[in-house]
N, C-alpha and C positions, 0 to 999 in steps of 0.2 A: 690353419684356417680358423678364424675367429667366428664364434657363433654369437651374434648380438641378440640379446633377448628383446622381445617386442617392447617398445617404449610404453611405459605405464600411461594409461589414458588420463586426460586432464580431469576437469570437473565433470561429474556425471550430468547427463542431460536433464534429469529431474530436478537437480539443484539449480541449474540455469533457468528452467521454467519457473520454479518456485520463486527465485529472486526477481524475475521479470514481473510476476504477478504481484508480489509485495511492492515493488517499485511503482507499478501502475496504481495500486490502491493508495499508496502514500501520496502520489501525485494528485489523484482525484480528491482525496481528503484535503490536501493543501489548497487546491483550486476552490473547493467548496468553502473552506474557511476564509480565504481571501475575498471571495465574492459575497460573503455574509450569509450564505445559505447552510452552513454546517455547524456542527458541534452544539446543537440544541438551542440555538438562538430563538427559533420559532416557538419553543415551549415556554420560554420566559415571557414572550410577547403575549401568548394566549392567556397566561395567568394574570398579567396586568390588565388585559383587555376585558377579562371577565369580572373584574372588580376584586380580584384576590389581593394578595399581599402587595 
């Protein structure tokens, strides 16, 4: 009679959740960048509008 050990679990649940959160954040940043609302574009505009450089 063979005794099969329990199969080792796959990826831990916390890793899956962490990866999902990172993917959502990357997707949000990508959307913000593509729509022109991200990565500090508004800061450059305020400097120019105030008579700065």
